[in-house]
VEXKOLMAR-585662 format. One line per field, with one value per residue (C-alpha): residue number from 1; residue in one letter; x, y, z. Coordinates in Angstrom, 3 decimals. Each point is the difference from the previous one (the first is absolute). Layout:
N
nr c(NUM	...)
rest c(A	...)
c1 c(X	...)
c2 c(Y	...)
c3 c(Z	...)
end
This chain:
507
nr c(1	2	3	4	5	6	7	8	9	10	11	12	13	14	15	16	17	18	19	20	21	22	23	24	25	26	27	28	29	30	31	32	33	34	35	36	37	38	39	40	41	42	43	44	45	46	47	48	49	50	51	52	53	54	55	56	57	58	59	60	61	62	63	64	65	66	67	68	69	70	71	72	73	74	75	76	77	78	79	80	81	82	83	84	85	86	87	88	89	90	91	92	93	94	95	96	97	98	99	100	101	102	103	104	105	106	107	108	109	110	111	112	113	114	115	116	117	118	119	120	121	122	123	124	125	126	127	128	129	130	131	132	133	134	135	136	137	138	139	140	141	142	143	144	145	146	147	148	149	150	151	152	153	154	155	156	157	158	159	160	161	162	163	164	165	166	167	168	169	170	171	172	173	174	175	176	177	178	179	180	181	182	183	184	185	186	187	188	189	190	191	192	193	194	195	196	197	198	199	200	201	202	203	204	205	206	207	208	209	210	211	212	213	214	215	216	217	218	219	220	221	222	223	224	225	226	227	228	229	230	231	232	233	234	235	236	237	238	239	240	241	242	243	244	245	246	247	248	249	250	251	252	253	254	255	256	257	258	259	260	261	262	263	264	265	266	267	268	269	270	271	272	273	274	275	276	277	278	279	280	281	282	283	284	285	286	287	288	289	290	291	292	293	294	295	296	297	298	299	300	301	302	303	304	305	306	307	308	309	310	311	312	313	314	315	316	317	318	319	320	321	322	323	324	325	326	327	328	329	330	331	332	333	334	335	336	337	338	339	340	341	342	343	344	345	346	347	348	349	350	351	352	353	354	355	356	357	358	359	360	361	362	363	364	365	366	367	368	369	370	371	372	373	374	375	376	377	378	379	380	381	382	383	384	385	386	387	388	389	390	391	392	393	394	395	396	397	398	399	400	401	402	403	404	405	406	407	408	409	410	411	412	413	414	415	416	417	418	419	420	421	422	423	424	425	426	427	428	429	430	431	432	433	434	435	436	437	438	439	440	441	442	443	444	445	446	447	448	449	450	451	452	453	454	455	456	457	458	459	460	461	462	463	464	465	466	467	468	469	470	471	472	473	474	475	476	477	478	479	480	481	482	483	484	485	486	487	488	489	490	491	492	493	494	495	496	497	498	499	500	501	502	503	504	505	506	507)
rest c(M	L	R	Q	V	K	T	E	N	G	W	V	R	G	I	E	A	A	D	P	R	I	T	S	F	K	G	I	P	F	A	A	P	P	V	G	K	N	R	W	R	A	P	Q	P	C	E	S	W	A	G	I	R	D	A	S	R	F	A	P	I	S	M	Q	W	I	P	G	L	G	D	D	I	Y	C	R	E	W	H	V	D	P	D	I	P	M	G	E	D	C	L	Y	L	N	V	W	T	G	A	K	K	A	G	E	K	Q	P	V	L	V	W	F	F	G	G	G	L	Q	C	G	Y	T	A	E	M	E	F	D	G	E	R	I	A	R	R	G	I	V	V	V	T	V	N	Y	R	V	G	A	L	G	F	L	T	H	P	E	L	T	K	E	Q	P	D	A	P	A	N	F	G	N	L	D	Q	Q	A	G	L	N	W	V	K	R	N	I	A	A	F	G	G	D	P	S	R	V	T	I	A	G	Q	S	A	G	G	G	S	V	M	S	Q	L	A	C	P	A	N	T	G	L	F	S	R	A	V	V	M	S	A	M	I	F	D	P	Y	R	Y	R	E	V	G	R	P	E	M	L	A	Q	A	E	K	K	G	E	D	F	F	A	F	L	G	V	K	T	L	K	E	A	R	A	M	D	A	V	T	L	Q	R	S	Y	E	K	Y	M	E	N	H	V	P	F	F	T	V	Q	D	D	R	F	C	F	G	D	P	I	A	L	Y	R	T	G	K	C	V	D	V	V	M	M	A	G	N	T	G	A	E	F	L	N	S	V	S	A	K	D	E	T	E	L	E	G	E	A	R	R	I	F	G	E	K	A	E	E	F	L	A	I	P	E	S	R	E	K	A	P	G	L	G	Y	A	A	L	S	G	I	E	C	T	V	K	V	V	F	S	D	I	A	A	D	G	R	K	G	Y	C	Y	C	F	D	P	D	I	P	G	W	D	Q	P	G	T	F	H	S	S	D	L	W	F	W	F	E	T	L	A	K	C	W	R	P	F	T	G	R	H	Y	D	L	A	R	Q	M	C	D	Y	F	C	N	F	I	R	S	G	D	P	N	G	Q	D	L	H	G	E	P	L	P	R	W	E	P	W	S	G	R	T	P	C	S	M	H	F	T	G	S	G	A	E	P	V	T	E	A	L	P	P	L	K	R	F	A	A	E	R	I	M	E	R	I	R	K	I)
c1 c(3.585	-1.926	2.547	-2.556	-3.243	-2.824	-1.337	-2.864	2.125	2.263	2.669	2.918	3.052	1.600	3.461	0.936	0.884	3.161	-2.204	-1.021	-3.322	-1.049	-0.693	0.247	-1.906	1.368	-1.163	-3.516	-2.094	-3.311	-1.030	0.870	3.202	-1.092	1.632	-1.133	-3.780	0.014	2.238	-2.120	-2.792	-1.347	1.810	-1.379	-0.493	3.183	0.237	0.450	3.165	0.763	2.526	1.547	1.180	3.239	-0.618	3.516	1.011	-1.704	-1.354	1.066	-0.607	-2.279	1.426	1.666	3.247	2.904	0.779	3.473	1.400	-0.255	1.746	-3.001	-1.102	-2.331	2.716	1.948	-2.697	-1.785	-0.036	3.295	-0.171	0.064	-0.118	-3.287	-2.341	-2.593	-2.865	-3.593	-1.081	0.040	-3.385	1.336	-0.196	1.974	-1.093	1.792	-1.759	0.792	-2.988	0.305	-3.095	-2.798	-3.011	1.970	-1.672	3.012	-0.579	1.157	2.134	-0.197	2.691	0.312	3.497	0.597	1.946	-2.252	-2.059	3.120	2.435	0.385	-0.533	-0.719	3.592	1.435	2.009	-1.975	-3.082	0.994	-3.135	1.823	0.162	-3.693	-0.827	1.837	-2.560	-2.832	-1.017	-0.234	1.773	-0.924	1.871	-1.782	1.801	-1.668	0.386	1.623	0.629	-1.306	-0.848	-1.976	-1.669	-0.237	-3.432	-1.029	-3.372	0.294	0.366	-3.081	-1.871	1.249	-0.460	-2.376	-0.481	3.692	1.716	2.838	1.921	1.303	2.555	-2.716	-2.150	3.052	0.033	-3.737	0.482	2.659	-2.448	-2.604	2.490	0.785	-3.733	-0.321	3.370	1.685	-1.828	2.036	3.316	-1.639	-1.405	-3.308	-1.677	-2.399	2.895	2.150	1.771	1.305	3.048	2.451	2.375	0.267	-1.823	-0.760	-1.774	-1.781	-1.074	-1.339	-2.190	-1.011	-0.982	-2.177	-1.667	-1.119	-3.436	0.618	2.513	-2.439	0.599	3.697	1.688	-0.984	3.180	2.442	3.298	1.047	3.703	1.167	-2.918	-2.805	1.818	-1.425	2.182	-1.625	2.022	-0.861	-2.965	1.564	-1.017	2.255	-2.302	-3.092	-1.304	-0.175	-3.267	-0.158	-0.629	3.195	1.973	-0.948	1.611	3.165	-0.358	-0.591	3.416	1.861	-1.031	1.181	3.294	0.371	-0.817	-3.156	-3.490	-2.087	-0.526	1.043	3.355	0.820	-0.885	2.375	2.960	2.517	-0.249	3.667	-0.345	-3.191	1.442	3.213	-2.204	-2.099	2.980	1.033	-3.665	0.017	3.104	-2.553	-3.481	-1.899	-0.007	-3.279	-1.768	-3.474	-2.853	-3.672	-1.584	-3.217	0.586	2.804	0.720	-2.983	1.744	2.703	0.583	0.638	-3.144	-1.943	1.541	-0.812	-3.564	-0.302	-0.527	2.556	0.565	-0.621	3.649	1.873	3.191	3.452	1.827	2.830	3.474	3.505	1.572	1.889	-1.825	-1.654	-0.073	-2.078	0.826	-0.588	2.822	0.904	3.387	-1.147	-2.793	-1.424	-0.112	-1.474	-2.792	-0.970	0.190	-2.245	-2.639	0.262	-0.377	-2.484	-1.864	-2.127	1.670	3.450	0.165	-1.176	2.949	2.588	-1.178	1.440	3.640	1.123	-1.120	3.009	2.543	2.089	1.460	3.262	-0.300	-3.712	-2.195	-2.118	-2.406	1.263	-2.192	-1.181	-3.088	-0.376	-0.080	-2.614	-2.081	0.009	-0.967	-2.670	-1.796	0.466	-1.611	-2.803	-0.895	0.172	-3.177	-1.613	1.504	2.634	3.468	3.390	3.360	2.699	3.772	3.097	3.250	2.902	3.040	3.678	0.923	3.736	2.192	2.792	-2.897	-1.623	-3.414	-2.416	-3.285	-0.280	-3.073	-0.239	2.670	-2.650	-0.466	3.108	-1.694	-3.605	1.140	2.827	2.723	2.604	2.517	-0.228	1.002	3.502	-0.597	1.855	-3.144	0.565	-1.808	-2.647	-0.836	-0.694	-1.958	-2.056	-0.711	-1.082	-2.584	-1.180	-0.439	-1.842	-2.431	-0.493	-0.804	-2.325	-1.858	-0.172	-1.484	-2.595	-0.080	1.470	3.846	0.030	1.091	3.254	3.365	2.019	1.073	-3.651	0.377	-2.796	0.929	-0.291	-3.756	-1.061	-3.411	-1.804	0.175	-3.000	-0.502	-0.517	2.971	2.538	2.435	2.551	2.748	3.634	2.534	3.145	3.687	-0.755	-3.144	-3.759	-1.304	-3.760	-0.563	-3.401	-0.168	-2.190	1.393	2.042	-1.345	2.041	-1.019	-3.571	-0.116	1.318	-2.298	-3.107	1.026	0.480	-3.472	-1.479	1.477	-1.163	-3.615	-0.147	1.213)
c2 c(8.671	2.029	2.595	2.886	-0.574	2.454	-0.658	1.730	2.763	0.575	-1.528	-2.113	-1.300	-3.122	-1.519	-3.287	-2.823	-2.096	-1.829	2.909	-1.954	0.976	3.639	1.042	2.979	1.085	2.589	0.543	1.931	-1.519	2.406	3.415	0.214	-0.863	3.039	2.812	-0.198	-3.359	-1.587	-2.789	0.364	-2.461	0.519	2.907	0.497	0.462	3.357	0.084	1.110	1.508	-1.303	-3.433	-1.289	-1.621	-3.597	-1.502	-0.173	-1.106	2.700	0.406	-2.859	0.624	1.211	-2.911	-1.007	0.841	-3.074	-1.590	1.234	-3.416	-3.441	-2.139	-2.272	2.441	2.643	-2.631	-1.023	3.047	2.933	0.915	3.782	2.583	2.703	-0.999	2.994	0.035	2.268	0.498	0.631	-3.651	-1.000	-1.244	-3.119	-1.898	-1.864	-2.616	-0.919	-1.781	1.191	1.553	2.003	1.008	-2.545	-3.263	-1.173	-1.689	-1.474	2.326	-0.660	2.680	-0.549	1.238	-0.171	-1.294	1.330	-0.288	3.124	1.854	-0.080	-1.265	1.630	-0.688	0.845	-3.192	-1.619	-3.468	1.712	0.739	-0.908	-0.658	-3.789	-0.275	2.619	-2.214	-2.433	2.130	1.594	3.650	0.434	2.749	0.651	2.522	1.989	0.905	1.709	-2.109	0.296	3.029	1.819	-2.858	-1.595	2.658	-0.006	2.779	1.309	3.325	-1.795	-2.102	3.188	2.110	-2.757	-2.645	-1.663	-0.579	0.219	-2.573	-2.500	2.754	-2.577	-2.309	2.774	0.832	-3.593	0.136	3.384	-1.743	-2.712	2.422	1.890	-3.332	-0.489	3.361	0.145	-3.341	-0.576	2.863	-2.101	-3.038	-1.567	-1.469	1.510	-2.861	-2.546	1.397	-2.221	1.699	-1.557	0.754	-1.566	0.281	3.215	0.454	-3.483	1.257	3.032	-2.195	-1.653	3.440	1.074	-3.116	0.390	3.589	0.016	3.083	-1.866	-2.316	0.182	1.109	-3.508	-3.598	-1.807	0.287	-1.310	0.160	-0.994	-0.524	1.972	-2.331	-0.209	-1.670	-1.469	-3.306	0.344	3.611	2.215	2.348	0.590	2.332	2.195	-0.257	3.632	1.786	1.769	3.651	1.250	-1.902	1.271	3.518	-0.146	-0.892	3.112	2.213	-1.809	0.819	3.706	0.347	-1.670	2.571	2.892	1.258	0.387	0.408	-1.480	3.275	0.050	-3.402	0.683	3.134	-2.191	-0.682	-3.617	-1.059	1.242	-1.906	-3.262	0.216	0.443	-2.928	-2.176	0.898	-0.424	-3.659	-0.890	-0.338	0.040	-2.233	1.449	1.241	-2.492	-0.528	0.557	-1.069	3.417	-1.547	2.368	-1.921	-2.787	-1.914	-2.799	-2.640	-0.597	-3.805	-0.640	2.313	-1.879	-3.459	0.789	1.542	3.673	1.350	0.646	-3.220	-1.228	-2.922	-0.173	-1.238	0.012	-1.685	0.397	-0.464	-2.990	1.549	3.365	0.693	-3.549	-0.487	-2.280	-0.645	1.532	-2.491	-1.210	-3.584	-2.381	0.628	3.854	-0.904	-1.937	2.955	2.546	-2.404	-0.087	3.944	0.374	-2.674	-0.804	-3.147	-0.594	-0.236	-3.863	-0.230	2.409	-1.898	-3.268	1.085	-1.181	3.048	2.208	-1.215	0.690	3.075	1.871	1.713	3.637	-0.405	-1.730	-3.057	-0.933	2.534	0.712	2.666	1.761	1.618	-3.392	-1.150	3.079	-0.045	-3.703	-0.002	3.082	-1.411	-3.189	1.998	2.024	-3.094	-1.214	3.138	-0.583	2.685	-0.651	0.597	-1.177	-0.781	0.114	-0.377	1.656	-2.226	-0.173	0.732	3.580	0.444	2.549	0.405	0.752	-3.351	1.699	-2.944	1.049	3.060	2.193	1.793	-2.219	-1.138	3.538	-0.431	-3.077	1.097	3.153	-1.883	2.648	-2.177	1.694	3.070	-1.910	-0.324	-3.644	-2.694	-1.505	-2.635	-1.389	-2.170	3.062	1.914	-2.963	0.044	3.831	-0.527	-2.707	2.231	3.012	-2.160	-1.290	3.499	1.401	-2.837	0.703	3.660	-0.666	-2.592	-0.697	-3.319	-0.341	-2.965	0.180	0.088	1.226	2.309	-3.152	-1.068	-2.883	-0.642	1.010	-2.595	-0.174	2.281	-0.962	2.375	-1.191	-1.568	-2.708	-2.526	1.043	1.515	1.026	2.854	1.009	-0.308	2.076	-1.968	0.330	-2.583	1.775	0.192	-3.114	-0.481	-2.016	-1.478	-0.957	0.907	1.896	-2.221	-0.293	2.803	2.407	-1.200	0.579	3.547	0.774	-1.068	2.274	2.815	-0.481	-0.002	3.410	1.406	-1.262	2.129	3.121)
c3 c(-29.364	2.433	1.048	0.377	1.878	0.894	3.430	1.538	1.194	-2.827	-2.340	1.300	-1.766	1.010	-0.672	-1.779	2.513	-0.353	-2.590	-2.270	-0.827	3.608	0.985	3.658	1.367	3.295	2.567	-1.399	2.560	0.978	2.831	1.211	2.301	3.457	1.530	2.122	0.493	-1.892	2.597	1.722	-2.458	-2.524	-3.317	-1.880	-3.825	-2.036	-1.768	-3.806	-1.876	-3.223	-2.422	0.219	3.203	0.243	1.496	-0.152	3.641	3.205	2.265	3.526	2.402	2.961	3.374	1.745	1.660	-2.479	-1.945	-0.422	3.529	1.614	-0.417	0.199	-2.719	-1.610	-0.201	-1.785	-2.222	-1.376	2.474	-1.284	-0.865	2.891	-2.519	-1.690	0.025	2.711	0.855	1.163	-3.588	-0.973	-1.570	-3.298	-1.860	-2.734	-3.205	-2.189	-3.193	-3.140	-1.841	-3.244	0.256	2.304	0.255	-0.281	3.195	1.566	3.534	2.846	3.049	2.820	2.540	3.670	1.595	3.507	2.869	3.075	-1.197	1.441	-3.021	-3.545	-3.427	-3.669	-1.013	1.700	-2.620	0.321	-1.112	-3.438	-2.081	-3.323	0.016	0.692	-2.544	-2.665	0.626	-1.037	3.223	1.110	3.185	2.421	3.310	2.450	2.572	3.269	3.330	2.732	3.682	1.955	-3.150	-1.491	2.976	2.991	1.759	2.200	1.674	-1.927	-3.315	0.749	0.936	-3.013	-2.701	1.171	-3.439	-0.253	3.591	-0.562	-2.048	-2.426	-1.558	-0.788	-1.374	-2.310	-1.252	-0.778	-1.861	-2.106	-0.813	-1.064	-2.002	-1.818	-0.722	-1.559	-1.904	-0.548	-3.337	-1.511	0.897	-1.757	3.175	0.693	2.903	0.360	0.519	2.717	2.677	3.277	1.583	2.805	2.432	3.808	0.903	-3.738	0.135	3.327	-2.052	-2.770	2.735	1.238	-3.549	-0.699	3.440	-1.049	-1.620	-1.922	-2.167	-1.592	-3.788	0.383	-0.170	-0.258	0.887	3.098	0.962	3.645	0.682	3.602	1.542	1.414	3.442	3.061	2.661	1.098	3.476	0.960	-0.360	-2.325	-3.544	-2.106	-2.154	2.189	0.108	3.333	0.969	-0.864	3.665	1.258	-2.900	0.584	3.488	-1.672	-2.172	3.155	1.400	-3.126	0.018	3.568	-1.087	-2.811	2.343	-1.876	1.378	-3.220	-3.382	-1.603	1.827	-1.033	-3.618	0.130	0.971	-2.788	-1.291	0.864	3.571	0.408	-1.507	2.048	2.990	-0.802	-0.320	3.697	0.991	-1.301	2.221	2.825	-1.607	-2.333	-3.588	-1.848	-2.301	-1.726	2.507	-0.090	-0.731	-1.520	-3.014	-1.977	2.390	1.590	1.908	-0.351	-3.750	0.255	1.947	-2.537	-3.001	1.612	0.283	-3.507	1.432	-2.512	-3.606	-1.919	-1.144	-0.914	2.371	-0.052	3.365	1.649	1.967	-0.095	1.863	2.576	0.773	3.399	1.281	3.117	2.971	3.668	2.200	2.674	1.537	0.286	-0.522	3.599	-0.784	-3.383	1.572	2.276	-2.979	-1.983	2.735	0.310	-3.630	-1.126	3.324	-0.627	-3.324	1.499	0.265	-3.736	-0.825	2.124	-1.487	-3.374	-0.087	-2.067	3.185	1.816	-2.736	0.834	-2.958	-0.013	0.899	0.619	2.574	-0.240	-2.711	-2.490	-3.044	-2.304	1.163	-3.357	-1.708	2.538	-0.283	-3.885	-0.116	2.542	-1.546	-3.499	1.230	1.332	-3.034	-2.126	1.513	-1.367	-3.373	0.017	-1.077	1.630	-1.245	2.643	-0.409	2.099	-1.251	1.339	-2.371	1.226	0.132	-0.681	1.698	2.640	2.677	-0.667	0.485	-0.698	-1.626	2.101	-0.073	-3.350	-1.593	-2.538	-1.488	-2.366	-1.426	-0.531	-1.808	-1.763	1.012	1.366	-2.233	2.220	3.130	1.341	0.784	-2.013	-1.650	-2.500	-2.960	2.025	2.096	-3.269	-1.215	3.179	-0.195	-3.685	1.097	2.959	-2.217	-2.515	2.710	1.315	-3.422	-0.899	3.234	-0.948	-3.335	1.000	3.614	-0.430	0.313	-2.428	-3.759	-1.858	0.818	-2.406	-1.916	-0.821	2.309	2.640	3.536	2.700	0.881	2.892	1.571	2.397	3.678	1.607	2.543	-2.830	-2.087	2.317	-2.700	0.543	-2.454	1.491	-1.747	0.697	-1.020	-2.753	-1.349	0.693	1.707	0.853	3.148	0.828	3.611	2.990	2.899	2.206	3.552	1.702	-2.825	0.031	3.675	-0.335	-3.149	2.266	2.891	-2.655	-1.450	3.483	0.621	-3.467	0.444	3.275	-1.521)
end
């Protein structure tokens, strides 16, 4: 087993996983600590060390809200430990490998966590890479800066460092990818067969990375979970980058809120004070996110992906059945008609002629649907015309538990990583069967860019075709297993998808 590995900066010693055929290496530094003068800078080269570095425990998580203090679903699910170490020195990654020696050239998964670019960490229990590594894949999970420390923009930063004025969390991810390119062969991985994947803001980060020209050659496949988000009823796109000049004004407001006048003063603040101040700031202000700086980010990633102005990848993307459903808010059909004319203008009558537009969903408004599903399918239809492939899915089994959560945003993570045994929910055998199938599809895609193949029993998995206008196939992950569904978008979703595409083309 590969228990000790020499990286470019020195030796690391891992630890056997629950399955001793897998070695996990935790807390490997891939950049210098982003503290002091390195705060709000692109990640700097990591210093080498002497001897053998212990890599048996996760490094501190990046500065964020203290996990486990709330009673929301995510604090019940995996943000459970308020005592987890946290610090500004957070640029570390983790590797799971079943390779017995360097040079085995196993395919590689690089995973970016979600959390709205404001929270999240690689130590979340659902991201245990052991089950994927058992399928002959080297798993890498990359930590990155979040919140104000990861995404602040300010005129002084732009002036001081024009080549990297913003998007420090994204630059951390990119540094992790470059580390993989240089080092992963020593862990038995193949640097020419890398898949990047993420969920929610992690999926948005995948989109950001593939839209950055400097990343050409770092990966060839991408998995985007619950992150291609357009609302067909409102001009609001989650993940669309803000322009640099506009974001700089937010940075100036934040400095005023902190009571500092210069970048030097802000860099001198201790990280805890800065983070807790940012939490107060967000009570009445919009958080910091990825911005278009024309250095790392050159525009809306979905629009750039659609036109091929991105790293050339095969993609898998989809949504959970109950997350972020969009609808038209109206108290009755008369108000609905007025809202339709306001939203769709001359297309309103076409919308109102669709019977489903007048159906009101409990707890929602009229014409409820998934904007993520519509976005993925209309974009995949568009790229199919260019010969590019996109595999579409919907995760919609029953999720057990006293809270009756439905397929809430992020509920699929237990299944993709096949880590259900770590969850408190009373999953039964069929849930474990579904998780095994989903992990098999995931790993097949990581190996070849095609999710099809055999399951762990050697039986062929249900056939999953790429989505296109001619073969509109999506894989539905249900309570009774994986079921391919081949059907065109029904009228309401088709109408919404067309409106979404009109907006994407204008970006």
